[in-house]
Each structure stands twice: as structure tokens, then as C-alpha cells.
N, CA, C and O atoms as CSV, one atom per row, in Angstrom:
chain,resi,resn,atom,element,x,y,z
A,1,MET,N,N,83.156,122.132,97.300
A,1,MET,CA,C,84.065,121.496,96.546
A,1,MET,C,C,85.152,121.817,97.140
A,1,MET,O,O,86.029,121.017,96.813
A,2,SER,N,N,85.578,122.698,97.946
A,2,SER,CA,C,86.940,122.646,98.697
A,2,SER,C,C,87.370,121.131,99.746
A,2,SER,O,O,88.446,120.595,100.008
A,3,ARG,N,N,85.992,120.841,100.121
A,3,ARG,CA,C,85.634,119.796,101.535
A,3,ARG,C,C,86.236,118.836,100.718
A,3,ARG,O,O,87.359,118.385,100.943
A,4,LYS,N,N,85.448,118.468,99.665
A,4,LYS,CA,C,86.035,117.081,99.097
A,4,LYS,C,C,86.972,116.935,98.544
A,4,LYS,O,O,87.289,115.794,98.208
A,5,GLN,N,N,87.984,118.310,98.158
A,5,GLN,CA,C,89.829,118.529,97.712
A,5,GLN,C,C,89.828,118.303,98.540
A,5,GLN,O,O,89.509,117.117,98.453
A,6,SER,N,N,90.057,118.666,100.367
A,6,SER,CA,C,90.710,118.032,101.204
A,6,SER,C,C,90.313,116.824,101.532
A,6,SER,O,O,91.318,116.115,101.575
A,7,ARG,N,N,89.707,116.438,101.694
A,7,ARG,CA,C,89.610,115.172,101.826
A,7,ARG,C,C,90.134,114.435,101.166
A,7,ARG,O,O,90.572,113.439,101.741
A,8,LEU,N,N,90.353,114.545,99.633
A,8,LEU,CA,C,91.115,113.614,98.802
A,8,LEU,C,C,92.909,114.114,99.161
A,8,LEU,O,O,93.756,113.241,98.968
A,9,THR,N,N,93.208,114.999,99.483
A,9,THR,CA,C,94.654,115.361,100.100
A,9,THR,C,C,94.375,114.595,101.258
A,9,THR,O,O,95.364,113.862,101.266
A,10,HIS,N,N,93.738,114.288,102.185
A,10,HIS,CA,C,94.050,113.713,103.501
A,10,HIS,C,C,94.350,112.432,103.570
A,10,HIS,O,O,94.942,111.873,104.493
A,11,SER,N,N,93.888,111.899,102.461
A,11,SER,CA,C,93.690,110.487,101.989
A,11,SER,C,C,94.806,109.697,101.670
A,11,SER,O,O,95.094,108.548,102.007
A,12,SER,N,N,95.657,110.901,100.624
A,12,SER,CA,C,96.528,110.527,99.677
A,12,SER,C,C,97.498,110.803,100.626
A,12,SER,O,O,98.564,110.240,100.377
A,13,GLY,N,N,97.490,111.600,101.808
A,13,GLY,CA,C,99.052,111.709,102.698
A,13,GLY,C,C,99.069,110.638,103.841
A,13,GLY,O,O,100.112,110.264,104.377
A,14,VAL,N,N,98.018,110.249,104.115
A,14,VAL,CA,C,97.570,108.885,104.734
A,14,VAL,C,C,98.322,107.804,104.038
A,14,VAL,O,O,99.231,107.190,104.597
A,15,ALA,N,N,98.030,107.630,103.103
A,15,ALA,CA,C,98.648,106.111,102.041
A,15,ALA,C,C,99.990,106.524,102.047
A,15,ALA,O,O,100.889,105.750,102.375
A,16,ASN,N,N,100.252,108.040,101.605
A,16,ASN,CA,C,102.093,108.018,101.622
A,16,ASN,C,C,102.278,108.018,103.010
A,16,ASN,O,O,103.455,107.714,103.204
A,17,HIS,N,N,101.769,108.185,103.942
A,17,HIS,CA,C,102.428,108.133,105.321
A,17,HIS,C,C,102.325,106.472,105.828
A,17,HIS,O,O,103.145,105.976,106.601
A,18,SER,N,N,101.415,105.887,105.369
A,18,SER,CA,C,101.359,104.236,105.585
A,18,SER,C,C,102.308,103.391,104.462
A,18,SER,O,O,102.280,102.182,104.690
A,19,ILE,N,N,103.180,103.789,103.242
A,19,ILE,CA,C,104.466,103.601,102.388
A,19,ILE,C,C,105.473,103.607,102.965
A,19,ILE,O,O,106.347,102.741,103.000
A,20,ARG,N,N,105.376,105.335,103.836
A,20,ARG,CA,C,106.811,105.640,104.172
A,20,ARG,C,C,107.305,104.803,105.548
A,20,ARG,O,O,108.467,104.545,105.863
A,21,CYS,N,N,105.764,104.372,106.451
A,21,CYS,CA,C,106.168,103.612,107.510
A,21,CYS,C,C,107.048,102.120,107.147
A,21,CYS,O,O,108.092,101.633,107.580
A,22,LEU,N,N,106.142,101.747,106.234
A,22,LEU,CA,C,106.383,100.027,105.916
A,22,LEU,C,C,107.967,100.096,105.216
A,22,LEU,O,O,108.913,99.363,105.505
A,23,LEU,N,N,107.947,101.113,104.298
A,23,LEU,CA,C,109.928,101.218,103.745
A,23,LEU,C,C,110.265,100.912,105.276
A,23,LEU,O,O,110.252,99.753,105.692
A,24,ILE,N,N,110.576,102.038,106.126
A,24,ILE,CA,C,110.795,102.318,107.426
A,24,ILE,C,C,111.251,100.729,108.148
A,24,ILE,O,O,112.326,100.227,108.476
A,25,LEU,N,N,110.204,100.403,108.175
A,25,LEU,CA,C,110.249,99.078,108.674
A,25,LEU,C,C,110.975,97.417,107.972
A,25,LEU,O,O,111.442,96.360,108.397
A,26,VAL,N,N,110.621,98.204,106.458
A,26,VAL,CA,C,111.214,96.984,105.925
A,26,VAL,C,C,112.809,97.091,105.992
A,26,VAL,O,O,113.501,96.081,106.114
A,27,VAL,N,N,113.378,98.449,105.900
A,27,VAL,CA,C,115.141,98.977,105.795
A,27,VAL,C,C,115.206,98.409,107.461
A,27,VAL,O,O,115.986,97.458,107.527
A,28,VAL,N,N,114.771,98.651,108.408
A,28,VAL,CA,C,114.975,98.314,109.893
A,28,VAL,C,C,115.424,96.682,110.027
A,28,VAL,O,O,116.503,96.241,110.425
A,29,VAL,N,N,114.020,95.806,109.478
A,29,VAL,CA,C,113.988,94.487,109.637
A,29,VAL,C,C,115.874,93.965,108.621
A,29,VAL,O,O,116.731,93.176,109.017
A,30,LEU,N,N,115.862,94.772,107.379
A,30,LEU,CA,C,116.909,94.141,106.713
A,30,LEU,C,C,118.174,94.390,107.416
A,30,LEU,O,O,119.030,93.514,107.544
A,31,VAL,N,N,118.306,95.719,107.922
A,31,VAL,CA,C,119.276,95.890,108.977
A,31,VAL,C,C,119.821,95.051,109.957
A,31,VAL,O,O,120.993,94.726,110.148
A,32,VAL,N,N,118.984,94.805,110.439
A,32,VAL,CA,C,118.773,93.903,111.685
A,32,VAL,C,C,119.394,92.687,111.187
A,32,VAL,O,O,120.498,92.300,111.570
A,33,ALA,N,N,118.528,91.969,110.154
A,33,ALA,CA,C,119.003,90.559,109.784
A,33,ALA,C,C,120.235,90.684,109.223
A,33,ALA,O,O,121.023,89.789,109.530
A,34,ALA,N,N,120.741,91.766,108.289
A,34,ALA,CA,C,121.857,91.112,107.882
A,34,ALA,C,C,123.072,90.422,108.698
A,34,ALA,O,O,123.810,89.510,108.327
A,35,PRO,N,N,123.060,90.945,109.601
A,35,PRO,CA,C,124.840,90.476,110.489
A,35,PRO,C,C,123.774,89.114,110.958
A,35,PRO,O,O,124.498,88.129,111.101
A,36,VAL,N,N,123.187,88.973,111.069
A,36,VAL,CA,C,122.540,87.129,111.279
A,36,VAL,C,C,122.795,86.061,110.737
A,36,VAL,O,O,123.231,84.989,111.156
A,37,LEU,N,N,122.171,86.818,108.746
A,37,LEU,CA,C,122.353,85.963,108.248
A,37,LEU,C,C,123.778,85.791,107.332
A,37,LEU,O,O,124.177,84.882,106.604
A,38,PHE,N,N,124.199,86.761,107.621
A,38,PHE,CA,C,126.014,87.112,107.373
A,38,PHE,C,C,126.587,85.905,108.165
A,38,PHE,O,O,127.303,85.086,107.589
A,39,LEU,N,N,126.242,85.776,109.631
A,39,LEU,CA,C,126.755,84.805,110.496
A,39,LEU,C,C,126.623,83.509,110.470
A,39,LEU,O,O,127.536,82.730,110.744
A,40,VAL,N,N,125.166,83.094,110.049
A,40,VAL,CA,C,124.765,82.270,109.526
A,40,VAL,C,C,125.531,81.675,108.290
A,40,VAL,O,O,126.030,80.559,108.429
A,41,PHE,N,N,125.627,82.146,107.434
A,41,PHE,CA,C,126.279,81.836,105.885
A,41,PHE,C,C,127.541,81.596,106.795
A,41,PHE,O,O,127.770,80.431,107.120
A,42,LEU,N,N,128.225,82.410,107.154
A,42,LEU,CA,C,129.852,81.999,107.620
A,42,LEU,C,C,130.010,81.017,108.558
A,42,LEU,O,O,131.068,80.395,108.467
A,43,VAL,N,N,129.300,80.715,109.389
A,43,VAL,CA,C,129.309,79.268,109.984
A,43,VAL,C,C,128.921,77.923,108.997
A,43,VAL,O,O,129.451,76.813,108.949
A,44,LEU,N,N,128.134,78.314,108.473
A,44,LEU,CA,C,127.391,77.140,107.251
A,44,LEU,C,C,128.937,76.975,106.332
A,44,LEU,O,O,129.250,75.894,105.836
A,45,VAL,N,N,129.710,78.075,106.223
A,45,VAL,CA,C,130.832,77.711,105.174
A,45,VAL,C,C,131.822,77.271,105.775
A,45,VAL,O,O,132.548,76.334,105.443
A,46,VAL,N,N,131.912,78.295,107.167
A,46,VAL,CA,C,133.664,77.145,107.734
A,46,VAL,C,C,133.187,75.847,108.236
A,46,VAL,O,O,134.100,75.026,108.316
A,47,VAL,N,N,132.000,75.402,108.609
A,47,VAL,CA,C,131.545,74.120,108.551
A,47,VAL,C,C,131.483,73.186,107.628
A,47,VAL,O,O,131.486,72.017,108.012
A,48,ALA,N,N,131.423,73.440,106.400
A,48,ALA,CA,C,131.698,72.646,105.520
A,48,ALA,C,C,132.839,72.985,104.343
A,48,ALA,O,O,132.867,72.700,103.146
A,49,ALA,N,N,133.924,73.841,105.348
A,49,ALA,CA,C,135.750,73.964,104.912
A,49,ALA,C,C,136.209,73.150,106.087
A,49,ALA,O,O,137.175,72.398,105.955
A,50,ALA,N,N,135.651,73.245,107.086
A,50,ALA,CA,C,136.940,72.145,108.023
A,50,ALA,C,C,136.339,70.975,108.165
A,50,ALA,O,O,137.243,70.203,108.487
A,51,GLY,N,N,135.232,70.327,108.108
A,51,GLY,CA,C,135.027,68.935,108.073
A,51,GLY,C,C,135.201,68.815,109.629
A,51,GLY,O,O,134.598,69.616,110.343
A,52,SER,N,N,136.173,67.638,110.304
A,52,SER,CA,C,135.976,67.120,111.276
A,52,SER,C,C,136.153,68.234,112.549
A,52,SER,O,O,135.567,68.250,113.631
A,53,SER,N,N,137.085,69.071,112.061
A,53,SER,CA,C,137.233,70.477,113.016
A,53,SER,C,C,136.309,71.536,113.255
A,53,SER,O,O,136.564,72.613,113.794
A,54,ALA,N,N,135.113,71.104,112.768
A,54,ALA,CA,C,134.176,72.333,112.219
A,54,ALA,C,C,133.937,72.983,113.691
A,54,ALA,O,O,133.837,74.209,113.667
A,55,CYS,N,N,133.859,72.540,114.613
A,55,CYS,CA,C,133.193,73.097,116.131
A,55,CYS,C,C,134.347,74.158,116.300
A,55,CYS,O,O,134.036,75.344,116.400
A,56,ARG,N,N,135.401,73.848,116.327
A,56,ARG,CA,C,136.154,74.923,116.451
A,56,ARG,C,C,136.506,76.087,115.951
A,56,ARG,O,O,137.179,77.027,116.373
A,57,TYR,N,N,136.140,75.944,115.327
A,57,TYR,CA,C,136.546,77.317,113.476
A,57,TYR,C,C,134.961,78.093,113.341
A,57,TYR,O,O,134.832,79.294,113.104
A,58,ALA,N,N,134.012,77.298,113.511
A,58,ALA,CA,C,132.773,78.049,114.096
A,58,ALA,C,C,132.685,79.013,115.135
A,58,ALA,O,O,132.308,80.167,114.930
A,59,ARG,N,N,133.138,78.422,116.621
A,59,ARG,CA,C,132.948,79.227,117.671
A,59,ARG,C,C,134.121,80.443,117.112
A,59,ARG,O,O,133.824,81.628,116.961
A,60,ALA,N,N,135.538,79.840,116.841
A,60,ALA,CA,C,136.694,81.241,116.608
A,60,ALA,C,C,135.539,82.212,115.267
A,60,ALA,O,O,135.593,83.442,115.233
A,61,ALA,N,N,135.209,81.935,114.926
A,61,ALA,CA,C,134.684,83.049,113.696
A,61,ALA,C,C,133.577,83.747,114.565
A,61,ALA,O,O,133.656,84.974,114.525
A,62,ILE,N,N,132.674,83.298,115.257
A,62,ILE,CA,C,131.260,83.476,115.868
A,62,ILE,C,C,131.783,84.785,117.211
A,62,ILE,O,O,131.106,85.709,117.662
A,63,VAL,N,N,133.295,84.355,117.571
A,63,VAL,CA,C,133.570,85.296,118.586
A,63,VAL,C,C,134.408,86.411,117.991
A,63,VAL,O,O,134.670,87.271,118.833
A,64,ILE,N,N,134.879,86.634,116.850
A,64,ILE,CA,C,135.488,87.228,115.889
A,64,ILE,C,C,134.613,88.264,115.624
A,64,ILE,O,O,134.938,89.433,115.829
A,65,LEU,N,N,133.339,87.888,115.107
A,65,LEU,CA,C,132.256,88.744,114.570
A,65,LEU,C,C,131.256,89.696,115.516
A,65,LEU,O,O,130.546,90.670,115.269
A,66,VAL,N,N,131.572,88.890,116.780
A,66,VAL,CA,C,130.875,89.795,117.721
A,66,VAL,C,C,131.768,90.306,118.360
A,66,VAL,O,O,131.246,90.886,119.312
A,67,LEU,N,N,133.215,90.461,118.377
A,67,LEU,CA,C,133.887,91.266,118.984
A,67,LEU,C,C,134.113,92.312,117.889
A,67,LEU,O,O,134.756,93.314,118.204
A,68,THR,N,N,133.647,92.188,116.615
A,68,THR,CA,C,134.369,93.292,115.675
A,68,THR,C,C,133.298,94.475,115.772
A,68,THR,O,O,132.243,93.980,116.170
A,69,PRO,N,N,133.223,95.271,115.649
A,69,PRO,CA,C,132.118,96.118,116.035
A,69,PRO,C,C,131.322,96.567,114.586
A,69,PRO,O,O,130.121,96.836,114.547
A,70,GLY,N,N,132.316,96.592,113.307
A,70,GLY,CA,C,131.761,96.746,112.152
A,70,GLY,C,C,131.091,96.093,111.368
A,70,GLY,O,O,130.751,96.239,110.194
A,71,SER,N,N,130.911,95.259,112.227
A,71,SER,CA,C,129.995,93.998,111.194
A,71,SER,C,C,128.364,94.131,111.971
A,71,SER,O,O,127.297,93.819,111.442
A,72,TRP,N,N,128.521,94.559,113.042
A,72,TRP,CA,C,127.154,94.828,113.467
A,72,TRP,C,C,126.574,96.275,113.218
A,72,TRP,O,O,125.423,96.546,113.562
């Protein structure tokens, strides 16, 4: 009986470990992807707002974001 109980405890521990690893992976992906998505959104907004001089504003926005350590 104690063997059966230890096997059940071990299997639930493995499941909890897998769920924890999956959550860590999701958090890492979100942390890495958030600045990229923000940068893409900002570039799209700048392009939509600037019109003909969009390239200059987009480059300026990219340079500002890359040089700002807090945004990464």
C-alpha cells in the first residue's frame, strides 16, 4: 500500500514540475516578445501618423528604443 501511495505522489510531483516549467517558459516568451511587439506597434503608429516622412520617424523611434535600456 505504501508503494502505491509513493508512486501516486511521484506522478503528481512530475505533473506539477511540468506545469511549473511550462509557466516559466510562457513568462520568458512574454518577457522576450513584449519589447518586440511594442516596437512593431510603435513603428506602425509612427508610419500611420507620419505619412510621407514615415521612414525618418520610424528610424528615430527605433534608435530611441534601442538606446533606452528601460524599454528592454
